DSSP file (Angstrom, degrees, kcal/mol; ACC not computed):
  #  RESIDUE AA STRUCTURE BP1 BP2  ACC     N-H-->O    O-->H-N    N-H-->O    O-->H-N    TCO  KAPPA ALPHA  PHI   PSI    X-CA   Y-CA   Z-CA
    1    1 A M              0   0    0      0, 0.0     2,-0.3     0, 0.0    41,-0.0   0.000 360.0 360.0 360.0 125.5  -16.4   -9.5   12.9
    2    2 A R        -     0   0    0      3,-0.0     2,-0.3     4,-0.0     3,-0.0  -0.705 360.0-134.8 -90.6 140.3  -14.4   -6.3   12.4
    3    3 A F     >  -     0   0    0     -2,-0.3     4,-1.6     1,-0.1     5,-0.1  -0.723  11.4-131.9 -93.0 143.9  -13.7   -4.0   15.3
    4    4 A K  H  > S+     0   0    0     -2,-0.3     4,-2.2     1,-0.2     5,-0.2   0.857 106.1  58.0 -64.1 -34.1  -14.2   -0.3   14.9
    5    5 A R  H  > S+     0   0    0      1,-0.2     4,-2.6     2,-0.2    -1,-0.2   0.927 105.0  49.4 -62.6 -44.2  -10.7    0.4   16.4
    6    6 A S  H  > S+     0   0    0      1,-0.2     4,-2.1     2,-0.2    -1,-0.2   0.866 110.3  51.5 -65.2 -33.9   -9.0   -1.7   13.7
    7    7 A E  H  X S+     0   0    0     -4,-1.6     4,-1.9     2,-0.2    -1,-0.2   0.898 110.7  47.9 -67.7 -39.9  -10.9    0.1   11.0
    8    8 A R  H  X S+     0   0    0     -4,-2.2     4,-2.1     2,-0.2    -2,-0.2   0.909 112.2  49.0 -66.2 -41.4   -9.9    3.5   12.5
    9    9 A V  H  X S+     0   0    0     -4,-2.6     4,-2.9     2,-0.2    -2,-0.2   0.867 107.1  56.7 -67.3 -35.4   -6.3    2.5   12.7
   10   10 A Q  H  X S+     0   0    0     -4,-2.1     4,-2.5     2,-0.2    -1,-0.2   0.934 108.4  46.5 -58.3 -47.0   -6.4    1.2    9.1
   11   11 A E  H  X S+     0   0    0     -4,-1.9     4,-2.2     2,-0.2    -2,-0.2   0.897 112.5  50.2 -63.8 -40.6   -7.5    4.6    7.9
   12   12 A L  H  X S+     0   0    0     -4,-2.1     4,-2.7     2,-0.2     5,-0.2   0.933 111.5  48.0 -61.8 -46.3   -4.8    6.3   10.0
   13   13 A L  H  X S+     0   0    0     -4,-2.9     4,-2.9     1,-0.2     5,-0.3   0.904 109.8  52.8 -61.7 -42.6   -2.1    4.0    8.6
   14   14 A L  H  X S+     0   0    0     -4,-2.5     4,-1.9     1,-0.2    -1,-0.2   0.929 112.8  44.3 -58.4 -46.4   -3.3    4.6    5.1
   15   15 A K  H  X S+     0   0    0     -4,-2.2     4,-1.9     2,-0.2    -2,-0.2   0.926 117.1  44.0 -65.5 -46.2   -3.0    8.3    5.5
   16   16 A E  H  X S+     0   0    0     -4,-2.7     4,-2.3     2,-0.2    -2,-0.2   0.901 114.1  48.2 -69.7 -41.8    0.4    8.3    7.3
   17   17 A I  H  X S+     0   0    0     -4,-2.9     4,-2.5    -5,-0.2     5,-0.2   0.896 110.7  52.8 -66.5 -38.8    2.0    5.8    5.0
   18   18 A S  H  X S+     0   0    0     -4,-1.9     4,-2.0    -5,-0.3    -1,-0.2   0.925 110.4  47.4 -60.3 -44.5    0.8    7.7    1.9
   19   19 A A  H  X>S+     0   0    0     -4,-1.9     4,-2.4     1,-0.2     5,-0.5   0.894 111.6  50.8 -65.0 -39.4    2.3   10.9    3.3
   20   20 A L  I  X>S+     0   0    0     -4,-2.3     4,-1.7     1,-0.2     5,-1.2   0.908 109.8  49.3 -65.3 -41.2    5.6    9.2    4.1
   21   21 A I  I  <5S+     0   0    0     -4,-2.5     4,-0.2     1,-0.2    -1,-0.2   0.894 114.9  45.3 -64.9 -38.8    5.9    7.7    0.6
   22   22 A Q  I  <5S+     0   0    0     -4,-2.0    -2,-0.2    -5,-0.2    -1,-0.2   0.887 133.8   9.9 -71.5 -38.6    5.2   11.1   -1.0
   23   23 A K  I  <5S+     0   0    0     -4,-2.4    -3,-0.2    -5,-0.2    -2,-0.2   0.782 123.8  46.3-114.2 -34.6    7.5   13.2    1.2
   24   24 A G  I  <<S+     0   0    0     -4,-1.7     2,-0.4    -5,-0.5    -3,-0.2   0.670  85.4  83.6 -97.8 -16.3    9.8   11.1    3.4
   25   25 A L      < +     0   0    0     -5,-1.2    42,-0.0    -4,-0.2    45,-0.0  -0.751  41.3 179.5 -97.3 131.6   11.4    8.4    1.4
   26   26 A K        +     0   0    0     -2,-0.4    -1,-0.1     3,-0.0    -5,-0.0   0.173  36.1 130.8-112.6  16.7   14.5    9.1   -0.7
   27   27 A D    >   -     0   0    0      1,-0.2     3,-1.2    39,-0.1    -2,-0.1  -0.574  51.8-147.3 -72.1 124.7   15.0    5.6   -2.2
   28   28 A P  T 3  S+     0   0    0      0, 0.0    -1,-0.2     0, 0.0    35,-0.1   0.695  93.5  66.9 -69.3 -15.9   15.5    5.9   -6.0
   29   29 A R  T 3  S+     0   0    0     33,-0.1     2,-0.7    34,-0.1    37,-0.1   0.764  80.4  90.8 -73.0 -23.2   13.8    2.6   -6.5
   30   30 A I    <   +     0   0    0     -3,-1.2    33,-0.1    36,-0.1     3,-0.1  -0.635  59.6 177.6 -81.5 116.0   10.5    3.9   -5.3
   31   31 A G        -     0   0    0     -2,-0.7     2,-1.3    28,-0.3    24,-0.1   0.164  51.7 -33.9 -94.1-148.7    8.5    5.3   -8.3
   32   32 A F  E    S+A   54   0A   0     22,-0.5    22,-2.3     2,-0.0     2,-0.3  -0.634  78.6 169.2 -78.1  96.5    5.1    6.8   -8.6
   33   33 A A  E     -A   53   0A   0     -2,-1.3     2,-0.4    20,-0.2    20,-0.2  -0.870  21.6-167.8-118.7 145.2    3.3    4.7   -5.9
   34   34 A T  E     -A   52   0A   0     18,-2.5    18,-3.1    -2,-0.3     2,-0.6  -0.997  23.1-129.6-130.5 133.7   -0.1    5.1   -4.3
   35   35 A V  E     +A   51   0A   0     -2,-0.4    16,-0.2    16,-0.2     3,-0.1  -0.739  28.2 177.1 -81.2 119.0   -1.4    3.3   -1.2
   36   36 A T  E     -     0   0A   0     14,-2.6     2,-0.3    -2,-0.6    -1,-0.2   0.918  58.8 -11.0 -90.8 -50.6   -4.8    1.8   -2.2
   37   37 A T  E     -A   50   0A   0     13,-0.8    13,-2.6     2,-0.0     2,-0.4  -0.968  50.3-146.8-146.0 161.8   -5.8   -0.1    0.9
   38   38 A V  E     -A   49   0A   0     -2,-0.3     2,-0.6    11,-0.2    11,-0.2  -0.996  10.6-160.9-129.5 125.7   -4.5   -1.3    4.3
   39   39 A E  E     -A   48   0A   0      9,-2.8     9,-3.0    -2,-0.4     2,-0.4  -0.944  13.7-171.3-108.5 121.7   -5.7   -4.5    5.8
   40   40 A L  E     -A   47   0A   0     -2,-0.6     7,-0.2     7,-0.2   -30,-0.1  -0.906  21.7-121.2-115.9 137.0   -5.0   -4.8    9.5
   41   41 A T    >   -     0   0    0      5,-2.2     3,-1.7    -2,-0.4     5,-0.0  -0.314  31.7-108.9 -69.8 161.6   -5.5   -7.8   11.7
   42   42 A N  T 3  S+     0   0    0      1,-0.3    -1,-0.1     2,-0.1   -36,-0.1   0.778 119.6  54.4 -65.5 -26.7   -7.8   -7.5   14.6
   43   43 A N  T 3  S-     0   0    0      3,-0.1    -1,-0.3   -37,-0.0    -2,-0.0   0.414 107.8-127.2 -88.3   4.5   -5.0   -7.6   17.1
   44   44 A L  S <  S+     0   0    0     -3,-1.7    -2,-0.1     2,-0.2     3,-0.1   0.726  78.7 111.8  63.2  27.1   -3.3   -4.7   15.3
   45   45 A K  S    S+     0   0    0      1,-0.2    44,-2.7    43,-0.1     2,-0.4   0.667  70.9  38.8-103.4 -19.8    0.0   -6.5   14.9
   46   46 A H  E     - b   0  89A   0     42,-0.3    -5,-2.2     2,-0.0     2,-0.4  -0.997  61.5-172.1-138.4 133.7    0.2   -7.1   11.2
   47   47 A A  E     -Ab  40  90A   0     42,-3.0    44,-2.2    -2,-0.4     2,-0.6  -0.987  14.4-151.9-129.4 132.7   -0.8   -4.9    8.2
   48   48 A K  E     -Ab  39  91A   0     -9,-3.0    -9,-2.8    -2,-0.4     2,-0.6  -0.916  16.6-160.9 -98.8 120.6   -0.9   -5.7    4.5
   49   49 A V  E     -Ab  38  92A   0     42,-3.2    44,-2.8    -2,-0.6     2,-0.5  -0.908   4.8-151.5-107.3 114.8   -0.3   -2.5    2.6
   50   50 A Y  E     -Ab  37  93A   0    -13,-2.6   -14,-2.6    -2,-0.6   -13,-0.8  -0.760  14.1-165.6 -91.7 126.0   -1.5   -2.6   -1.0
   51   51 A I  E     -Ab  35  94A   0     42,-3.0    44,-3.6    -2,-0.5     2,-0.5  -0.929  12.6-155.0-117.6 130.7    0.4   -0.4   -3.4
   52   52 A S  E     -A   34   0A   0    -18,-3.1   -18,-2.5    -2,-0.4     2,-0.4  -0.919  18.1-165.6-102.2 127.4   -0.6    0.6   -6.9
   53   53 A V  E     -A   33   0A   0     -2,-0.5     2,-0.6    42,-0.3   -20,-0.2  -0.950  14.6-142.3-120.7 130.9    2.5    1.6   -9.0
   54   54 A F  E     +A   32   0A   0    -22,-2.3   -22,-0.5    -2,-0.4     2,-0.3  -0.812  65.4  49.4 -89.7 120.2    2.4    3.4  -12.3
   55   55 A G  S    S-     0   0    0     -2,-0.6    -2,-0.1   -24,-0.1     2,-0.0  -0.933  90.9 -33.0 148.4-169.8    5.1    2.1  -14.6
   56   56 A T     >  -     0   0    0     -2,-0.3     4,-2.3     1,-0.1     5,-0.1  -0.187  62.4-100.4 -75.5 172.1    6.5   -1.1  -16.1
   57   57 A E  H  > S+     0   0    0      1,-0.2     4,-2.5     2,-0.2     5,-0.2   0.869 124.2  53.0 -62.9 -36.5    6.7   -4.4  -14.3
   58   58 A I  H  > S+     0   0    0      2,-0.2     4,-2.5     1,-0.2    -1,-0.2   0.922 109.8  47.8 -65.4 -43.2   10.3   -3.9  -13.5
   59   59 A E  H  > S+     0   0    0      2,-0.2     4,-2.2     1,-0.2   -28,-0.3   0.874 111.2  51.8 -63.8 -37.4    9.5   -0.5  -11.9
   60   60 A Q  H  X S+     0   0    0     -4,-2.3     4,-2.2     2,-0.2    -2,-0.2   0.938 111.4  45.8 -64.5 -46.6    6.7   -2.0  -10.0
   61   61 A C  H  X S+     0   0    0     -4,-2.5     4,-2.4     1,-0.2    -2,-0.2   0.899 112.8  51.0 -63.3 -40.5    8.9   -4.8   -8.6
   62   62 A D  H  X S+     0   0    0     -4,-2.5     4,-2.7     2,-0.2    -1,-0.2   0.891 109.3  51.0 -63.5 -39.4   11.6   -2.2   -7.7
   63   63 A T  H  X S+     0   0    0     -4,-2.2     4,-2.5     2,-0.2    -2,-0.2   0.926 111.1  46.6 -64.8 -44.8    9.1    0.0   -5.9
   64   64 A I  H  X S+     0   0    0     -4,-2.2     4,-2.4     2,-0.2    -2,-0.2   0.903 113.8  49.4 -64.1 -40.4    7.8   -3.0   -3.8
   65   65 A T  H  X S+     0   0    0     -4,-2.4     4,-2.2     2,-0.2    -2,-0.2   0.921 111.7  48.8 -63.1 -44.2   11.4   -4.0   -3.0
   66   66 A G  H  X S+     0   0    0     -4,-2.7     4,-1.4     1,-0.2    -2,-0.2   0.897 112.6  47.3 -62.5 -41.6   12.3   -0.4   -2.0
   67   67 A L  H  < S+     0   0    0     -4,-2.5    -1,-0.2     2,-0.2    -2,-0.2   0.892 110.5  52.4 -68.2 -38.7    9.3   -0.1    0.2
   68   68 A S  H >< S+     0   0    0     -4,-2.4     3,-1.0     1,-0.2     4,-0.3   0.892 110.4  47.6 -64.1 -38.8   10.0   -3.5    1.8
   69   69 A S  H 3< S+     0   0    0     -4,-2.2     3,-0.4     1,-0.2    -1,-0.2   0.779 113.1  49.2 -73.1 -24.4   13.5   -2.4    2.6
   70   70 A A  T 3X S+     0   0    0     -4,-1.4     4,-2.5     1,-0.2    -1,-0.2   0.323  79.5 103.3 -92.4   7.5   12.3    0.9    4.0
   71   71 A S  H <> S+     0   0    0     -3,-1.0     4,-2.7     1,-0.2    -1,-0.2   0.847  77.5  54.7 -62.9 -33.2    9.7   -0.8    6.2
   72   72 A G  H  > S+     0   0    0     -3,-0.4     4,-2.2    -4,-0.3    -1,-0.2   0.925 110.4  45.4 -63.8 -44.4   11.8   -0.3    9.3
   73   73 A F  H  > S+     0   0    0     -4,-0.2     4,-2.3     2,-0.2    -2,-0.2   0.905 113.5  50.2 -63.4 -42.0   12.1    3.5    8.7
   74   74 A I  H  X S+     0   0    0     -4,-2.5     4,-2.4     1,-0.2    -2,-0.2   0.919 110.7  49.3 -63.9 -43.3    8.3    3.7    7.9
   75   75 A R  H  X S+     0   0    0     -4,-2.7     4,-2.3     2,-0.2    -1,-0.2   0.906 111.2  49.1 -63.2 -41.1    7.5    1.8   11.2
   76   76 A S  H  X S+     0   0    0     -4,-2.2     4,-1.5     2,-0.2    -1,-0.2   0.898 111.7  49.1 -66.9 -37.9    9.7    4.1   13.2
   77   77 A S  H  X S+     0   0    0     -4,-2.3     4,-1.9     2,-0.2    -1,-0.2   0.894 110.5  50.8 -66.0 -39.1    8.2    7.2   11.6
   78   78 A L  H  X S+     0   0    0     -4,-2.4     4,-2.9     1,-0.2    -2,-0.2   0.893 106.8  55.3 -63.6 -38.6    4.7    5.8   12.3
   79   79 A G  H  < S+     0   0    0     -4,-2.3    -1,-0.2     1,-0.2     5,-0.2   0.850 110.0  45.8 -62.4 -34.4    5.7    5.2   15.9
   80   80 A K  H  < S+     0   0    0     -4,-1.5    -1,-0.2     1,-0.1    -2,-0.2   0.851 120.4  38.6 -74.7 -34.8    6.7    8.9   16.3
   81   81 A N  H  < S+     0   0    0     -4,-1.9     2,-0.3    -5,-0.1    -2,-0.2   0.770 110.8  59.0 -90.3 -27.4    3.5   10.2   14.6
   82   82 A L  S  < S-     0   0    0     -4,-2.9     2,-1.2    -5,-0.2     5,-0.0  -0.790  72.3-134.9-109.4 147.6    0.9    7.8   16.0
   83   83 A N        +     0   0    0     -2,-0.3     2,-0.4     3,-0.0    -4,-0.1  -0.616  56.7 134.8 -97.8  73.4   -0.1    7.2   19.6
   84   84 A L        -     0   0    0     -2,-1.2     3,-0.1    -5,-0.2    -2,-0.1  -0.921  56.7-139.9-121.9 147.6   -0.2    3.4   19.4
   85   85 A R  S    S+     0   0    0     -2,-0.4     2,-0.4     1,-0.2    -1,-0.1   0.925  94.6  26.0 -68.6 -44.8    1.1    0.8   21.8
   86   86 A Y  S    S-     0   0    0     -3,-0.1    -1,-0.2   -42,-0.1    -3,-0.0  -0.971  71.1-146.3-122.4 135.0    2.3   -1.5   18.9
   87   87 A I        -     0   0    0     -2,-0.4     3,-0.1    -3,-0.1   -12,-0.1  -0.886  34.9-117.8 -94.7 125.7    3.2   -0.4   15.4
   88   88 A P        -     0   0    0      0, 0.0     2,-0.4     0, 0.0   -42,-0.3  -0.206  23.0-104.8 -66.5 153.3    2.1   -3.3   13.1
   89   89 A V  E     -b   46   0A   0    -44,-2.7   -42,-3.0     1,-0.0     2,-0.4  -0.637  42.3-134.7 -72.4 130.9    4.6   -5.2   11.0
   90   90 A L  E     -b   47   0A   0     -2,-0.4     2,-0.5   -44,-0.2   -42,-0.2  -0.764  22.1-173.5 -99.8 133.4    4.1   -3.9    7.4
   91   91 A E  E     -b   48   0A   0    -44,-2.2   -42,-3.2    -2,-0.4     2,-0.5  -0.984  15.7-148.6-122.9 118.0    3.9   -6.2    4.3
   92   92 A F  E     -b   49   0A   0     -2,-0.5     2,-0.4   -44,-0.2   -42,-0.2  -0.761  17.9-177.2 -93.0 127.6    3.9   -4.3    1.0
   93   93 A I  E     -b   50   0A   0    -44,-2.8   -42,-3.0    -2,-0.5     2,-0.4  -0.975  29.6-116.2-127.7 135.6    1.9   -6.0   -1.8
   94   94 A L  E     -b   51   0A   0     -2,-0.4     2,-0.7   -44,-0.2   -42,-0.2  -0.569  25.9-142.8 -71.8 125.5    1.5   -4.9   -5.3
   95   95 A D        +     0   0    0    -44,-3.6   -42,-0.3    -2,-0.4     3,-0.3  -0.825  21.0 178.7 -92.9 114.0   -2.1   -4.0   -6.1
   96   96 A E     >  +     0   0    0     -2,-0.7     4,-1.9     1,-0.2     5,-0.2   0.030  44.3 115.2-104.6  25.8   -3.0   -5.1   -9.6
   97   97 A T  H  > S+     0   0    0      1,-0.2     4,-2.6     2,-0.2     5,-0.2   0.903  74.6  53.1 -62.1 -43.0   -6.6   -4.1   -9.6
   98   98 A A  H  > S+     0   0    0     -3,-0.3     4,-2.2     1,-0.2    -1,-0.2   0.884 108.1  51.0 -62.9 -37.9   -6.2   -1.4  -12.3
   99   99 A K  H  > S+     0   0    0      2,-0.2     4,-2.0     1,-0.2    -1,-0.2   0.910 111.7  47.3 -65.8 -41.5   -4.6   -4.0  -14.6
  100  100 A R  H  X S+     0   0    0     -4,-1.9     4,-2.4     2,-0.2    -2,-0.2   0.897 110.9  51.6 -66.5 -40.2   -7.5   -6.4  -14.1
  101  101 A V  H  X S+     0   0    0     -4,-2.6     4,-2.6     1,-0.2    -2,-0.2   0.910 109.6  49.7 -63.3 -42.3  -10.0   -3.6  -14.7
  102  102 A A  H  X S+     0   0    0     -4,-2.2     4,-2.1     1,-0.2    -1,-0.2   0.900 111.1  49.5 -63.4 -40.1   -8.3   -2.6  -17.9
  103  103 A R  H  X S+     0   0    0     -4,-2.0     4,-2.0     2,-0.2    -2,-0.2   0.908 111.8  47.9 -66.3 -41.3   -8.3   -6.2  -19.1
  104  104 A I  H  X S+     0   0    0     -4,-2.4     4,-2.5     2,-0.2    -2,-0.2   0.912 111.3  50.9 -65.4 -42.5  -12.0   -6.7  -18.3
  105  105 A N  H  X S+     0   0    0     -4,-2.6     4,-2.6     1,-0.2    -1,-0.2   0.895 109.0  51.6 -61.5 -39.5  -12.9   -3.4  -20.1
  106  106 A K  H  X S+     0   0    0     -4,-2.1     4,-2.1     2,-0.2    -1,-0.2   0.917 110.7  47.9 -63.0 -43.3  -11.0   -4.6  -23.1
  107  107 A I  H  X S+     0   0    0     -4,-2.0     4,-2.0     2,-0.2    -2,-0.2   0.918 112.8  48.4 -63.2 -44.6  -12.8   -7.9  -23.2
  108  108 A I  H  X S+     0   0    0     -4,-2.5     4,-2.3     1,-0.2    -2,-0.2   0.913 111.0  50.1 -63.8 -43.0  -16.2   -6.1  -22.8
  109  109 A N  H  X S+     0   0    0     -4,-2.6     4,-1.8     1,-0.2    -1,-0.2   0.879 109.5  51.6 -64.4 -36.9  -15.4   -3.6  -25.6
  110  110 A E  H  X S+     0   0    0     -4,-2.1     4,-1.0     2,-0.2    -1,-0.2   0.884 110.0  49.5 -65.3 -38.4  -14.4   -6.5  -27.9
  111  111 A L  H  < S+     0   0    0     -4,-2.0     3,-0.3     1,-0.2    -2,-0.2   0.894 111.2  49.0 -67.1 -40.0  -17.7   -8.3  -27.2
  112  112 A H  H  < S+     0   0    0     -4,-2.3    -2,-0.2     1,-0.2    -1,-0.2   0.833 106.2  56.5 -70.0 -31.4  -19.7   -5.1  -27.9
  113  113 A S  H  <        0   0    0     -4,-1.8    -1,-0.2     1,-0.3    -2,-0.2   0.770 360.0 360.0 -72.5 -23.5  -17.9   -4.4  -31.2
  114  114 A K     <        0   0    0     -4,-1.0    -1,-0.3    -3,-0.3    -2,-0.2   0.456 360.0 360.0 -82.7 360.0  -18.9   -7.9  -32.5
């Protein structure tokens, strides 16, 4: 059962983390990244942040590494901007949905051409 509060906090985190990645981070390892979803536990203590990165596999790995090393800065910025008792621990995960969708589309197109 999902709680409405955790869903609202998920949306808030998505918006704030996206803004921080676009404007506040100066790490050169972080490339063109987009926050796709945030999964928050019901007790609001741990968040999985799924990131979609445009670029090669090396650039994707560098971006996730850069975001993981900047998680302390991101958490402190969230603490200043959000009125929450606890700021969740952030875990950045590479979202490979776009790659899977492209592979499935390629397979479907190959089947239709035969």
